[in-house]
C-alpha positions in Angstrom: -39.9 -126.6 6.7 -36.5 -125.4 5.5 -34.6 -128.3 7.1 -36.9 -130.9 5.4 -36.3 -129.2 2.1 -32.5 -129.2 2.7 -32.5 -132.8 3.6 -34.6 -133.8 0.6 -32.2 -131.8 -1.7 -29.2 -133.6 -0.3 -30.6 -137.0 -0.4 -31.9 -136.6 -3.9 -28.4 -135.7 -5.1 -26.4 -138.2 -3.2 -28.5 -141.4 -2.6 -30.3 -144.0 -4.6 -33.3 -144.1 -2.2 -34.4 -142.2 0.9 -37.4 -141.7 3.1 -38.6 -140.2 6.4 -40.3 -142.1 9.3 -41.9 -141.3 12.6 -40.8 -143.7 15.3 -42.9 -142.3 18.2 -45.1 -145.4 18.2 -42.6 -147.8 16.6 -39.8 -148.1 19.1 -39.6 -151.8 18.3 -37.4 -150.8 15.4 -34.7 -149.6 17.8 -32.7 -152.2 19.7 -30.2 -150.0 21.6 -32.0 -148.3 24.5 -30.0 -145.0 24.4 -31.3 -144.5 20.8 -35.0 -144.8 21.7 -35.2 -141.1 22.7 -35.3 -140.1 19.0 -38.7 -140.0 17.5 -37.8 -139.4 13.8 -35.7 -141.2 11.4 -34.3 -140.9 7.9 -33.7 -144.1 5.9 -31.0 -143.9 3.2 -30.2 -146.5 0.6 -27.5 -147.0 -2.0 -27.9 -149.8 -4.6 -25.2 -152.4 -5.3 -24.7 -152.4 -9.1 -26.5 -155.1 -11.1 -23.4 -156.4 -12.8 -22.0 -157.2 -9.4 -25.1 -158.9 -8.0 -25.6 -160.9 -11.2 -22.3 -162.7 -10.8 -22.7 -163.7 -7.2 -22.7 -167.4 -8.0 -19.0 -167.5 -8.8 -16.0 -167.1 -6.4 -14.7 -164.1 -8.3 -18.1 -162.6 -8.3 -18.4 -163.0 -4.6 -15.1 -161.2 -4.1 -16.3 -158.3 -6.2 -19.6 -158.3 -4.3 -17.7 -158.1 -1.0 -15.7 -155.1 -2.3 -18.9 -153.4 -3.5 -20.7 -154.2 -0.2 -17.9 -152.6 1.8 -17.8 -149.6 -0.6 -21.5 -149.0 -0.3 -21.5 -149.4 3.5 -18.7 -146.8 3.7 -20.5 -144.4 1.4 -23.7 -144.8 3.4 -22.0 -144.0 6.6 -20.2 -141.0 5.0 -23.5 -139.6 3.7 -25.2 -140.3 7.0 -22.6 -138.2 8.8 -23.2 -135.3 6.4 -26.9 -135.5 7.0 -26.3 -135.4 10.8 -24.2 -132.2 10.3 -27.0 -130.6 8.3 -29.5 -131.4 11.0 -27.3 -130.0 13.7 -26.8 -126.8 11.8 -30.5 -126.2 12.4 -30.2 -126.7 16.1 -31.5 -130.3 16.5 -29.8 -133.4 17.7 -29.1 -136.3 15.4 -27.0 -139.5 15.2 -26.2 -141.8 12.4 -26.6 -145.5 12.9 -23.8 -147.6 11.2 -25.1 -149.5 8.2 -23.5 -152.9 9.1 -22.6 -152.9 12.8 -23.9 -156.0 14.6 -24.4 -155.9 18.4 -22.4 -158.4 20.4 -24.2 -161.6 21.2 -26.0 -164.3 19.4 -29.0 -162.4 18.1 -27.4 -161.1 14.9 -29.1 -157.7 15.1 -27.7 -154.1 14.8 -28.5 -151.1 16.9 -31.6 -150.5 14.9 -33.5 -152.3 12.2 -32.7 -150.3 9.0 -35.3 -152.5 7.3 -38.2 -151.6 9.7 -37.3 -147.9 9.4 -37.3 -148.1 5.6 -40.6 -150.0 5.7 -42.1 -147.2 7.9 -40.8 -144.7 5.4 -42.8 -146.5 2.7 -39.8 -147.6 0.6 -40.7 -151.3 0.4 -41.3 -154.4 2.5 -39.4 -157.1 4.4 -39.4 -160.2 2.3 -39.5 -163.9 3.0 -35.7 -163.7 2.8 -35.7 -161.2 5.7 -34.2 -158.8 3.2 -35.7 -155.4 2.5 -37.3 -155.3 -0.9 -37.9 -152.1 -2.8 -40.4 -152.5 -5.7 -37.9 -150.9 -8.1 -34.5 -152.2 -7.0 -35.6 -155.3 -5.2 -33.2 -156.3 -2.4 -30.2 -154.9 -4.3 -29.8 -151.9 -1.9 -27.9 -151.4 1.3 -29.4 -149.2 4.1 -28.4 -146.9 6.9 -30.4 -144.7 9.3 -30.2 -141.3 10.8 -32.1 -140.6 14.0 -33.1 -137.1 15.1 -35.3 -135.1 17.5 -36.2 -132.7 14.6 -40.0 -133.1 14.1 -39.9 -133.8 10.4 -43.3 -133.5 8.6 -43.8 -137.2 7.8 -46.6 -139.7 7.9 -45.7 -143.4 7.9 -46.9 -145.3 4.9 -45.9 -148.9 5.5 -45.9 -151.1 2.4 -47.3 -154.6 2.7 -45.4 -157.6 1.4 -45.7 -158.4 -2.3 -43.8 -161.7 -2.1 -47.1 -163.7 -2.2 -46.5 -167.2 -3.5 -42.9 -166.6 -4.7 -40.4 -169.0 -3.2 -37.2 -168.3 -5.2 -35.2 -167.2 -2.1 -36.5 -170.1 -0.1 -35.6 -172.6 -2.8 -32.2 -171.2 -3.6 -30.9 -170.8 0.0 -28.0 -173.3 0.4 -28.7 -173.7 4.1 -32.6 -173.5 4.1 -32.5 -170.5 6.3 -36.0 -169.2 5.3 -39.3 -170.6 6.4 -41.5 -169.4 3.5 -43.3 -166.9 5.8 -44.2 -163.4 4.9 -43.2 -160.6 7.3 -45.7 -159.8 10.1 -45.2 -157.7 13.2 -46.8 -160.5 15.1 -44.2 -163.1 14.0 -40.6 -162.8 15.3 -37.7 -162.8 12.9 -36.5 -166.1 14.4 -39.7 -167.8 13.3 -39.1 -166.6 9.7 -35.4 -166.7 9.3 -32.5 -168.7 10.8 -29.7 -166.1 11.0 -27.5 -168.6 12.8 -27.7 -170.9 9.7 -26.3 -168.1 7.5 -23.6 -167.3 10.0 -22.5 -170.9 10.2 -22.4 -171.1 6.4 -20.3 -167.9 6.3 -17.9 -169.5 8.8 -17.6 -172.6 6.6 -16.9 -170.5 3.5 -14.3 -168.6 5.3 -12.5 -171.8 6.5 -12.3 -172.7 2.8 -10.6 -169.5 1.9 -13.7 -168.0 0.3 -15.4 -164.7 0.9 -17.6 -164.6 4.0 -20.9 -164.0 2.2 -23.5 -165.7 0.0 -26.1 -163.3 -1.4 -28.0 -165.8 -3.6 -31.3 -164.5 -2.1 -30.3 -161.1 -3.3 -29.5 -162.3 -6.8 -32.6 -164.5 -7.5 -35.3 -162.1 -6.1 -37.5 -161.2 -9.1 -38.1 -157.7 -7.7 -34.4 -157.0 -8.3 -34.6 -158.3 -11.9 -37.8 -156.9 -13.3 -36.6 -153.2 -13.7 -32.9 -153.8 -14.4 -33.1 -152.2 -17.9 -35.0 -149.2 -16.8 -33.2 -148.0 -13.7 -32.6 -144.3 -14.2 -30.3 -143.3 -11.4 -26.6 -143.9 -11.9 -24.7 -146.3 -9.7 -23.0 -144.5 -6.8 -19.9 -146.8 -6.8 
């Protein structure tokens, strides 16, 4: 399929990670009803540089992380827009889903679960921290999604959790937001992760004049540490 080859070529050149997923029987990944008409998805990821993540436990480090976080999100959205245009050139419909937009309300969810799409694409698993964990980059990657009606030749290969007995994210969370439970489709996110606790903590940091973020769970995850010295792709920012 010429489109598939074109998309693969683009993603290989521009992104840290990417994968394709079939959503026909996995509409639970989509939270906005008008997006559920699309049956195929492309998960795209860009890593946050290790030297940024490794200094998250300092105020200056958090400022640099926030800058990098914003840069990566913008770059993801830019690349997603380019991918949408490529798909449309072949006569199909497509839409990019913003990497960081949160729907109004108290549920703290976006228009789609980028993590579930990436899981369907076989790029990793959702960890005890509710972060998406790639076996090579750990949770040090930001994600965006492109939805399309182009019938891409893909077969979902979900990766099971490899967190096992590790509790580093649980033990290092300053607000005890994680319940030490591995991801399961049968267990709601609220049973595993208290997103409200993180949001309240961010509010408190902001009131103190500090960046509205934490990221300790990103820093301490061993899957983000184990391959640091062997990562082959260059940082995108």
